[in-house]
VOGU-3710 file (C-alpha; in Angstrom, 3 decimals, decimal comma):
1> xxxxxxxxxx> 12,204/-30,151/7,477  10,239/-28,724/4,738  11,044/-28,033/1,522  9,678/-24,578/-0,391  7,542/-26,597/-2,658  5,734/-28,313/0,105  4,335/-25,231/1,782  2,111/-22,401/0,991  2,630/-19,707/2,534  -0,779/-16,866/3,381
11> xxxxxxxxxx> 1,102/-14,469/5,408  -0,597/-10,814/5,787  3,149/-9,332/5,383  6,267/-9,867/4,772  4,789/-11,652/2,013  6,350/-14,729/-0,335  8,110/-13,993/-3,307  8,612/-15,726/-6,702  11,053/-18,578/-6,279  12,993/-17,861/-8,678
21> xxxxxxxxxx> 13,655/-14,161/-7,760  14,624/-15,416/-4,469  17,237/-18,184/-6,356  18,553/-15,005/-8,664  19,286/-13,619/-5,423  21,345/-16,009/-3,905  23,706/-15,614/-6,474  23,651/-11,805/-6,946  24,034/-11,337/-2,722  27,497/-13,419/-3,539
31> xxxxxxxxxx> 28,730/-11,965/-7,046  26,504/-9,285/-8,810  27,169/-8,964/-12,619  29,952/-11,107/-12,506  31,768/-8,331/-10,770  33,140/-10,105/-7,771  31,661/-8,329/-5,012  27,618/-9,085/-3,912  24,952/-6,834/-4,350  24,920/-5,443/-0,871
41> xxxxxxxxxx> 28,215/-4,263/-1,124  28,236/-1,969/-4,510  28,288/1,889/-3,982  24,231/3,005/-4,038  25,796/5,855/-6,038  27,440/3,086/-8,631  26,378/3,114/-12,279  25,135/-0,798/-11,805  23,047/0,923/-8,667  21,969/3,561/-10,525
51> xxxxxxxxxx> 20,826/1,267/-13,933  18,899/-0,908/-10,640  17,057/2,161/-9,646  16,266/2,998/-13,438  15,283/-0,478/-14,588  12,835/-0,689/-11,620  11,327/2,858/-12,318  10,783/1,855/-16,009  9,104/-1,110/-15,339  6,350/-0,081/-12,797
61> xxxxxxxxxx> 5,410/2,808/-15,318  5,194/0,046/-17,612  2,689/-2,075/-15,215  1,006/1,072/-14,213  0,900/3,139/-17,156  2,442/6,270/-14,963  2,484/9,431/-17,154  6,602/10,555/-17,398  6,968/13,970/-18,114  8,990/16,896/-16,495
71> xxxxxxxxxx> 5,891/19,257/-16,703  2,809/19,560/-14,162  1,424/16,218/-15,429  3,991/14,166/-14,771  4,265/11,908/-11,623  7,681/10,726/-9,742  8,721/7,470/-8,410  10,563/7,822/-5,537  11,548/4,844/-3,505  12,276/5,551/0,874
81> xxxxxxxxxx> 12,766/4,213/3,956  10,348/4,150/6,788  7,439/1,833/5,803  3,731/2,957/4,941  3,713/4,316/8,799  6,526/6,683/7,794  4,681/7,863/4,852  1,744/8,229/7,277  4,286/11,132/8,180  5,649/12,259/5,287
91> xxxxxxxxxx> 2,338/12,642/3,530  0,992/15,209/6,379  4,398/17,329/6,083  4,380/17,700/2,587  0,573/18,647/1,778  0,811/20,945/4,600  3,703/22,303/3,211  2,147/22,688/0,011  -1,139/24,374/0,849  0,904/26,749/3,001
101> xxxxxxxxxx> 2,858/27,620/0,635  0,265/28,231/-2,025  -1,671/30,401/1,209  1,676/32,549/1,403  1,728/32,641/-2,124  -1,742/34,843/-2,360  -1,760/36,515/0,988  0,836/38,579/2,732  -1,242/39,515/6,161  -3,672/37,577/8,605
111> xxxxxxxxxx> -1,834/34,133/7,642  -1,999/32,917/11,192  -5,860/33,467/11,286  -6,326/31,669/7,406  -4,337/28,522/8,196  -6,781/27,778/10,551  -9,058/26,977/8,410  -6,940/23,989/6,632  -8,530/20,632/6,592  -6,869/17,110/5,838
121> xxxxxxxxxx> -9,810/15,058/5,127  -9,627/11,199/6,143  -11,888/8,055/4,919  -11,239/5,617/7,838  -11,925/2,684/7,098  -10,018/0,139/8,990  -7,235/-0,231/11,209  -4,579/1,529/9,131  -6,414/4,734/8,403  -7,070/4,896/11,443
131> xxxxxxxxxx> -3,614/4,991/12,421  -2,900/7,675/9,519  -5,681/9,959/10,734  -4,386/9,724/14,627  -1,184/10,652/13,235  -1,885/13,493/11,306  -3,447/14,581/14,654  -0,450/13,754/16,551  1,563/15,827/13,958  -0,242/19,186/13,374
141> xxxxxxxxxx> -3,369/19,125/16,054  -6,959/16,966/15,991  -8,228/20,938/15,083  -6,670/20,333/11,363  -8,078/16,855/10,774  -11,507/15,819/9,222  -12,444/12,212/9,776  -15,375/12,351/6,607  -16,250/8,704/7,378  -15,648/6,426/10,090
151> xxxxxxxxxx> -16,809/2,911/8,510  -17,442/1,787/12,524  -20,421/3,777/13,064  -21,965/1,593/10,551  -21,422/-1,567/11,922  -21,266/-1,796/15,886  -18,365/-0,214/16,437  -16,488/-2,969/13,886  -15,057/-2,165/10,476  -16,247/-4,196/7,589
161> xxxxxxxxxx> -18,079/-1,561/5,320  -17,186/1,631/3,410  -19,817/4,204/3,448  -21,678/5,744/0,595  -19,992/8,640/-0,387  -23,148/10,611/-0,039  -22,545/9,789/3,790  -19,755/11,735/3,738  -18,898/14,905/6,507  -16,258/16,755/3,733
171> xxxxxxxxxx> -14,617/19,894/4,479  -17,235/22,523/2,687  -14,614/24,620/0,797  -11,822/22,621/-1,308  -9,568/25,674/-0,890  -9,469/24,266/2,737  -8,816/20,981/2,039  -4,626/19,792/1,842  -5,181/16,543/1,711  -7,909/13,668/1,256
181> xxxxxxxxxx> -6,745/10,423/2,206  -7,486/6,980/2,114  -6,299/3,526/2,336  -7,251/1,489/-0,644  -6,807/-2,343/1,053  -6,876/-2,786/4,224  -4,927/-5,641/5,445  -6,316/-6,453/9,126  -10,113/-6,162/8,333  -10,108/-7,514/4,905
191> xxxxxxxxxx> -11,585/-4,438/3,262  -10,912/-2,972/-0,288  -12,245/-0,084/-2,010  -14,073/-1,475/-5,652  -13,382/1,992/-6,810  -11,468/4,975/-6,458  -13,131/7,632/-4,358  -13,388/11,172/-4,820  -11,950/14,270/-2,760  -9,244/16,646/-3,400
201> xxxxxxxxxx> -5,206/16,255/-3,154  -6,140/12,739/-2,965  -3,331/10,300/-1,529  -3,564/6,754/-1,395  -2,044/3,609/1,053  -1,897/0,894/-1,587  0,932/-1,304/0,694  -1,521/-4,608/0,696  -2,989/-4,241/-2,521  -0,083/-2,604/-4,444
211> xxxxxxxxxx> 0,620/-4,259/-8,168  -2,660/-6,602/-8,216  -4,834/-4,456/-10,402  -4,910/-1,587/-12,705  -5,108/2,447/-10,800  -5,996/5,061/-12,257  -2,729/7,068/-10,617  -3,892/10,352/-12,682  -7,120/10,532/-10,133  -4,032/11,115/-7,483
221> xxxxxxxxxx> -1,837/13,599/-5,872  0,607/10,549/-4,545  0,026/7,470/-3,910  2,670/5,105/-1,654  3,154/1,430/-0,223  5,179/-0,486/1,459  6,815/-3,052/-0,714  6,879/-6,249/1,313  3,292/-7,128/0,099  3,446/-7,700/-3,466
231> xxxxxxxxxx> 6,114/-5,739/-4,427  9,895/-6,984/-2,479  10,994/-7,345/0,102  11,162/-4,957/3,870  13,088/-2,367/3,603  11,892/-0,002/0,753  8,809/2,168/0,225  7,313/3,405/-3,179  5,572/6,703/-3,412  4,067/7,697/-7,172
241> xxxxxxxxxx> 4,160/11,791/-6,407  2,500/14,221/-8,331  5,038/16,557/-10,246  1,523/19,142/-9,611  2,404/19,056/-6,381  6,186/19,471/-6,308  8,853/22,280/-7,140  9,050/23,503/-9,148  5,339/23,104/-10,162  4,335/23,760/-6,715
251> xxxxxxxxxx> 5,477/26,104/-3,710  6,700/24,839/-0,341  6,034/26,931/2,864  9,743/27,973/4,629  9,955/26,197/7,812  10,650/29,439/9,705  6,560/30,099/8,617  5,418/26,400/9,256  7,092/26,730/12,941  5,409/30,080/13,397
261> xxxxxxxxxx> 2,196/28,321/12,520  2,854/25,687/14,847  3,105/23,264/12,434  5,535/20,356/11,804  8,535/20,504/9,874  9,449/16,888/8,817  12,487/15,397/8,852  14,429/15,478/5,873  14,837/11,738/4,782  10,850/11,994/4,649
271> xxxxxxxxxx> 11,002/15,085/2,477  9,746/14,307/-1,110  11,324/17,194/-2,989  14,608/16,416/-1,405  14,170/12,976/-2,781  12,992/13,671/-6,110  16,099/15,992/-6,626  18,295/13,147/-5,585  16,484/10,237/-7,243  15,879/8,475/-4,237
281> xxxxxxxxxx> 19,435/8,625/-3,485  19,811/11,334/-1,114  20,933/8,906/1,434  21,620/5,639/1,435  19,064/3,481/-0,483  18,668/-0,455/0,059  19,575/-0,969/-3,329  19,230/-5,250/-3,178  16,032/-4,376/-2,086  15,159/-2,020/-5,111
291> xxxxxxxxxx> 16,689/-4,931/-7,421  14,318/-7,373/-5,664  11,369/-5,281/-6,729  12,727/-5,016/-10,547  12,917/-8,698/-10,625  9,082/-9,151/-9,381  8,114/-6,178/-11,680  9,897/-7,370/-14,822  8,143/-10,893/-14,337  4,824/-9,579/-14,380
301> xxxxxxxxxx> 5,693/-7,511/-17,248  7,242/-10,857/-18,963  3,206/-12,447/-18,498  1,629/-9,723/-19,782  0,830/-9,143/-23,065  2,626/-6,247/-24,587  -0,048/-4,572/-26,444  -2,142/-4,930/-22,963  -2,392/-1,322/-21,106  -1,955/-1,340/-18,288
311> xxxxxxxxxx> 0,254/-4,454/-18,454  -1,027/-4,793/-14,752  -4,231/-6,262/-15,850  -2,744/-9,524/-16,591  -2,095/-10,132/-12,558  -5,436/-8,281/-11,613  -7,156/-11,231/-13,509  -5,080/-13,839/-11,579  -6,133/-12,242/-8,269  -9,325/-12,327/-9,138
321> xxxxxxxxxx> -9,686/-15,763/-9,768  -7,693/-16,880/-6,920  -10,018/-14,614/-4,765  -13,089/-15,647/-6,303  -12,183/-19,442/-5,897  -11,789/-18,675/-1,740  -14,629/-16,689/-1,297  -16,737/-19,256/-3,278  -16,328/-21,816/-1,134  -16,680/-19,948/2,247
331> xxxxxxxxxx> -20,050/-18,846/0,915  -20,786/-22,633/-0,360  -20,262/-23,676/3,922  -21,242/-20,156/5,468  -23,004/-22,197/8,606  -19,058/-22,982/8,933  -17,028/-19,955/7,449  -18,300/-16,848/8,438  -16,794/-13,745/6,171  -16,163/-11,085/7,804
341> xxxxxxxxxx> -16,142/-7,813/5,516  -19,516/-6,558/3,814  -19,681/-8,850/0,066  -19,475/-5,348/-1,491  -15,921/-4,426/-0,286  -14,286/-7,771/0,250  -10,650/-7,633/-0,525  -9,091/-9,758/-2,852  -5,692/-9,468/-1,200  -6,829/-10,106/2,677
351> xxxxxxxxxx> -9,362/-12,673/2,984  -10,690/-12,217/6,388  -13,357/-14,575/8,071  -14,551/-16,794/10,969  -15,210/-20,463/11,620  -17,904/-21,318/13,489  -18,663/-17,436/14,473  -15,129/-17,237/16,036  -15,461/-20,325/18,299  -11,853/-20,811/19,462
361> xxxxxxxxxx> -11,575/-24,456/19,637  -12,771/-24,745/16,065  -10,652/-22,241/14,784  -7,404/-23,849/16,337  -8,632/-27,382/14,723  -8,833/-25,212/11,696  -5,439/-23,636/11,750  -3,391/-26,997/12,972  -5,058/-29,014/10,174  -4,242/-26,201/7,384
371> xxxxxxxxxx> -0,522/-26,437/8,972  -0,327/-30,226/8,849  -1,223/-29,482/5,001  1,945/-27,196/4,548  -0,696/-24,473/4,664  0,637/-21,601/6,803  0,731/-17,846/7,730  -3,377/-18,589/7,942  -3,794/-16,893/11,319  -6,211/-13,796/11,420
381> xxxxxxxxxx> -4,312/-10,394/13,020  -3,951/-10,025/16,414  -6,074/-6,943/17,028  -8,865/-9,054/15,373  -7,932/-12,947/15,684  -10,225/-14,995/13,635  -8,725/-16,651/10,141  -6,642/-14,510/7,053  -5,603/-15,771/4,167  -3,386/-13,352/1,995
391> xxxxxxxxxx> -3,765/-13,768/-1,648  -1,060/-12,024/-2,953  0,847/-11,975/-6,461  3,336/-14,565/-5,524  0,398/-17,167/-3,914  0,005/-19,540/-6,898  -3,265/-20,438/-8,217  -2,209/-24,344/-6,797  -1,606/-23,061/-3,196  -4,733/-21,406/-3,472
401> xxxxxxxxxx> -6,162/-24,951/-4,998  -4,684/-26,693/-1,708  -6,261/-23,905/0,545  -9,832/-24,384/-0,908  -9,472/-28,203/-0,448  -8,959/-28,031/2,757  -11,712/-25,574/3,236  -14,273/-28,234/1,552  -12,374/-31,083/4,157  -12,872/-29,335/6,884
411> xxx> -16,668/-27,951/6,403  -17,752/-31,732/5,692  -15,713/-32,795/8,919
//
């Protein structure tokens, strides 16, 4: 049986965690803070749990330079359950309620007819943004969902590019746009936005590149991400939500009005105003998962100079370095390896490629050879096949160098 230091894991999620964090976790599971009880046994409303929550929120603010204020310019950091897929729904529930609430405030008559103008603009650039757009259509009706770009139309029905913004079919009137949605990094397809797109009420799914590079939080109404890639364990989802779209700075629609208009009313556990009002403790929050995320964030802060802003820039440099090492050898041996997405939108986190143009035997041989060297988790997503090396934060430079050596050796065999 191999030891942990003999295995380099490149799985797409759940992803590897820093070994020192797991070692400390094994201790606090049995006895947290010398209390005699384990961290999973303490009350989520205890002073200890509140301290964990506050530490994790403060660490994230420092890493991403998230504005802290009770005014409209501030942002709330929320911890929820349900994963990124749960937030596909939460985003729709909230932004639709926000739009209808603003409409009801402006006019009392003819709301039914006016509500027909509402649109949710979606940038579909991969499998996850596609699923998000489909969930929106399921919840409120396809007539309200405007897919302003579908990258498959530019690549023979397959994902792998991000079309130019001047080709987007945006909703004509900004006042009709409840949200503009994009997935910053597509885990399945290996596509990452090189810069933030523009759009009214911008919402981003950053599940698979969260805390891997600086983000201009102020450009967004909301950002969310599942924790199980770069941040922690499966069990919590992090949402960064602008105060501008939360009470008391925004008025949400009454649930009776939403039902009258044939629009969905979401479950309370996905309701951002409720979660914000209760500091993420409306229901039982898995505090152990929040603690893990806080420890991971603390390590990132300790690796970054205190005078550098945002502090995540240090990790970004390492992520870029590791990705460049892998892409360099793939491009060097282009007759053996074919990178799936266009070079302009290659993901730093999920490096997707084929071996000998998708030859099944060659790809099986590549994976078998990799596993023999302790390089695990390299099989591509079941929906697209191929090879996928996920370059998350806890994947060390040494692990990447081992993978590069295998790529070189296989290409020359």
